[in-house]
C-alpha positions as a printed Julia matrix, in Angstrom:
81×3 Matrix{Float64}:
  97.69  125.04  100.6
  97.29  125.05  104.36
  93.84  124.17  105.59
  92.94  124.28  109.28
  89.9   122.39  110.41
  88.64  122.72  113.96
  86.43  119.95  115.26
  83.62  120.41  117.76
  83.17  118.25  120.85
  79.61  117.13  120.12
  80.79  113.79  118.71
  83.72  111.45  119.0
  86.95  113.17  118.05
  88.17  110.11  116.23
  85.0   109.81  114.1
  84.91  113.53  113.27
  88.58  113.59  112.22
  88.19  110.44  110.12
  85.14  111.91  108.35
  87.02  115.07  107.5
  89.96  113.11  106.2
  87.72  110.87  104.09
  86.24  113.93  102.39
  89.66  114.82  100.97
  90.37  111.39   99.6
  87.52  110.44   97.32
  89.31  108.18   94.81
  89.13  104.39   94.86
  92.03  102.31   96.05
  94.68  103.01   98.63
  94.05  106.34  100.41
  97.25  108.42  100.3
  97.57  111.17  102.92
 101.29  111.84  102.52
 100.6   115.49  101.79
  98.61  115.98  104.97
  99.82  116.76  108.47
  97.36  115.85  111.28
  97.85  117.33  114.74
  96.27  115.51  117.6
  96.32  116.37  121.35
  97.69  113.04  122.6
  99.51  109.88  121.4
  96.37  107.89  122.26
  94.25  110.15  119.98
  96.73  109.44  117.21
  96.54  105.71  117.74
  92.77  105.81  117.7
  92.68  107.86  114.52
  95.07  105.44  112.77
  92.84  102.56  113.82
  89.66  104.26  112.67
  91.19  105.08  109.31
  92.35  101.5   108.83
  88.85  100.22  109.52
  87.27  102.74  107.11
  89.64  101.91  104.28
  90.16   98.17  104.86
  87.97   97.22  101.88
  89.42   99.93   99.59
  93.06   98.82   99.85
  94.18  100.56  103.01
  95.7   103.86  104.07
  99.26  105.21  103.49
 101.09  108.32  104.55
  99.2   109.24  107.7
 101.44  111.96  109.23
  99.93  112.19  112.68
 101.89  114.33  115.16
 101.46  116.02  118.54
 102.26  119.67  118.89
 105.7   120.05  120.42
 105.73  121.21  124.02
 108.92  123.01  123.16
 107.4   125.03  120.33
 108.29  128.69  120.71
 105.72  131.47  120.62
 107.04  134.43  118.72
 105.38  137.83  118.64
 105.81  139.7   115.48
 105.94  143.53  115.48
């Protein structure tokens, strides 16, 4: 299932994204996000999100499978009839 979550700009992007991700991983132990694709605007945003997730899950065993990507600047826009 594809789920799109848009974040507002009233708080830190990193904190908001980490909170949303934590909602979908409620079990104890290592948090597995291998079935989740996270799109971020910049490489720095991705680095900060990885860091935030590591801090949040450091006492629970850690995080695995964080697929954090930036949208491709070469992505084609296609209009369907």
